[in-house]
N, C-alpha and C positions, 0 to 999 in steps of 0.2 A: 884036056883042060884049055884047050881054047875056047870049045862050046863051054865051059864049063863057067867063062868068063865073058861068052856071052850070051848066055842067058841069066847072067845076072846083072850088065846091059840093061838090058828089056825091061828085066823087071823091075830097074832103076827108075825109070824112064816114067815120068805121071802120066795117070791115067783119063781121059778123056774125062772134060767134068762134068755130072748129072743133070738132069732137066732140074733140077733140086737149087741145086747153085747157079745155077742160070738165074733162073725167078727170082732169088736171093738177091744175088748179087746188081738184077732190075731193078731189084726195089730199091736198095740201099741208093742206086744212080739217081732214081726218082724221085726218093724223100730230097736228095741232097737240091736236086733243081728244085723242090717246091722252096725249101728252107732259104734258100737263094732269091728264089726271088720272092719270097715274103720276108726278107729283109729289103729288097729294092726298096718293093711297094712301102713298106713301113717310111723309111728314107723319104719318098715322094711325098707322102701322103702326109709326114711333117713337115718336109716343106710349104706344102702346102697350107697347111693349119698356119706358119709364121704368118705367110702370107696374108691369110686373110685374118688374122690378127690383129698386123697393121692396118690394112685395109678400115678392117674394124673401128676402129682407135683412130684413123682419120677421117672420120662419119658422123665422129661425137661432137653434138653442140656446142658449143660454148666456148669449149677447150679445146688447145691442141696438149697431141700428146705422144710422146717419142720414147721410144726402148732402145736399149741397147746389145746384143746378143742373147736374144728372147731362146730357149730351149727347147722342146718339145719332146716330151718322152711316154711310151708305151705301156711299160712296165716295170714298176706302175705306172698307170697316168699321172704328169705332173705337167704344171710348165714352170720354167725359174726364166728368171731375165734379171738381168746384173745390174740397172739403170734403168727406171721409168720416170722420165720430167712430165706432172701437167702444170700449162698453164693457163693459169684463170684469164677472167676477160680484163686488158687492162694492169692487170697484173705487172709489177717491171722483174721479177725473176722468175723462174717457173720453182714446185715444189718436188722436192727430189725425191723417193723411193726410190730406195739399193736391198738389193737381195732379194727379191720379190718369189718366195713362193706359192703356190698354188696347187691343190692336189685337193683327190676323193676323199670324203668319209662315208662308211657303208650304213652307219646306222648312230642317226639316219641318214638315209641317203643325200649329200651334198657338197657344196665346194668348201675346203678353207683356204684362209691365206694368209697370208707370216710378210712382214715387211721388216726392213731397218729404216727409221724416218725421222733426219732431225737429234742422231745422238741416242734415240730411243727404239719402242720397238712397237707395230702394229701385229695383232692378232683375228684375223673374223672368220666365221663362218656364215656361210647364207645358203639357208634352205629353203628347196621353193616346198608349193603345198600337196604336190605329184611329182609324178616320175611324167607321167604326158601330159602334158599341156596344160599345166601349174600353172592358178590365176594368181599367185600370190607370190611373196619372198620374204622367208624371216630373214633378218639380217643380225646377229650378234657379233660386237667387236671392242678391244680391248685395248688401250693405249699405260706405255710403262717404260718411266724416265724420258723423256721427249720433251727436248729444248724448246722453251714457249719461242725463242726469238725466232729461231730459223722457221720454225715452223710459220708465226705470223706474220713472216719479212713477206712473203709475195702478195700481204693485205694490206698491209700499211704500210705509207708514202714517207719518206726520209723526213715530214715536212710538220708528221702526227707531232701534237702537242703533250704526247705519252707514248716514250720508250722504252721496250723491252732490253733490256741488256744482261740476263738471263733466268736460269728459272725454269725448273722442273714438273712436269705435267706425266701425273696419272687418271684415268679415268675410263669412262666405261660406255657405246651408245647403243641400242636395239632403233628395229626399224622393221617395219612393217611396211609394206611396199607392195600395191596391188601393181597388178600388170596390164598392161592395153596394150594389142599387138605386137606383144615380146615386150614392151618396154618400158621396164618400171615408169610408176607415174607417181611423183612424192607430192603431187597435192592431191592425191585421194589419200595420202598414209597416214601413218603415228609412228614417234618414236619416241623417241626418248637422251638423252645425254648429263650423265653425270661427269665435272671434272674436278683433280681437286690442284693447289700448286703450294711451291717449295722451293725456298729457298731464294725465292723471288727477289729480280732487281733492275728499276725501274728507273729513266734519265725524263725530267720533268722539264719544260719548258714553258710555268702559268706564274704571269708573271707578280697573279696575288700572293703567293708562294716564297718564301724565305729560301726554303732547300729545294736542289734541283735534281736532288738523287734519294731514292728511297732502298733503304734496304732490308735486307731480313720481311720479303713479304709473306705473307699467305692465306691461299683462298681457297674458295669454292664457287663450284659455280653446279645450277641444278634445273634444269627446264625442260617442258615435254615439250611437245609437236603432233596439232591432228586437223590435216587439213590444210587450213591453211592460218589458224590461228598458230600463234607461238607464243609459253605461259615460262614467264621468267618468275618460275617455283625460288627460287634465291643463288642472289649470287653475294658473294660476300668478298670481300680487301681488307686486311688487316696489316699493319705494321706497328713498331713503334711510337710511331710518329703521327699516324692517319687510321681512320677504318671507316669503312663506306661497304653499307648495303643499298642491296635491289631488287624492287618484287614490284613481277606485272605483267601487260600481254602485250601482243602488237597481233594486225592481222597486217601480212604481206601480200604484196602485189606482185607476185611474182615479171612480170615484165615490163614491170617501171617498179623497180626497189623503194627507192625515194619515193614515191607513194605512200607504200606502206605507212600504217597508222600505229600506233602506242599510246600508251597510258601505264605510266610507270611513275612507283613512288621510288626516292631513295631516297641515305639517309646519311649525313658526313661529320664526323666525325675529327675534331682535328684542334691544336692547346690554340689556343689568341696567342700565344709567340712564335708559334710555325708561320701567319701572315703579315701581310702588311697592310698594317689597315686602315691605309687610304685610298687602296683600289680595290677594297670590299664593299659592296651596294650597302647601305643603311640597315635597312631590315633583315639585311645576311648579318651584318656584321651584330647587329644586338642581338640575336635567335644565338651569335657566337658567346655572348658574353654571358645571355643570360638562361640558355639552357648544357653548353657548351657544343653543341652538334648544330646542321641546318638540315633541314626537312623540305625536300625540289619533289612537288610532280610535273612530269615532265609528259607532255602531250601532244595528240596532230602530229600531222606527216609526218614523218623522215624529212621531206625537203628543208620543212620550218618547222621547230619544235616551238612550243612553249613554253616558258617556266617559271611556274608559280610556288613562291616562297611559303611555304604554310607554317602556319603562326604555334 
């Protein structure tokens, strides 16, 4: 009986591991170490990418760009930024983009960009002309429900004669930008911009007008540009009180925008009872009385434009 018990205990002991089991265990351990190293490498590369992105933004000419809580991921490739602010030159405050999301598209290969701005949404795609060493970038973007007042506030001073107090913008833009040494060159590119305004409200500080506020403003803008030539196909603003249209073109001087030259035609329709006649030039007042509108040609440099009331 004792012998039978000893035999049972001996047979119950685990047998030495086979060579195949040892090899399999070693492979599992190696695979685990590789995964751990890959995980650490991804974290390191991600931090390097965030640092590089901050440094690149800091080198952008003419603007100050700041970002908070950028997150870079690889599976799938994406970049998320809680808030991105852009401070234009001499602007009183920055323009803020929130919930910025950038990712990759496969067909065609490019980059998508989505962001919340001024209470609305911005969506854009950037498609390079080729995967390796591209010569051009094609940009397509759309705007939806963007508040015009916070959008233009960084670019318009508080002493402006016209202050937008409300309104929503929708629209689209296209850009075709050549690359010079890997950087976009807007002066060699071309594009278009189409915008529509709804539910607009404006505060006026124009002495010749009796009204200090315009409600129910509607408007459209259709522009195109090629190299340094900007063409204003149509700018139309209308409300129950006034209606205005502008068409023309301008030749831009990027290094000194005030030296840029323009030649535009404008037409303003406004009821005579809405103006203070004693403050209106005689020729303009006569045009309002005879035709119900004033047509003005605006020419020369932005710095010192000339105004010519058309007959």
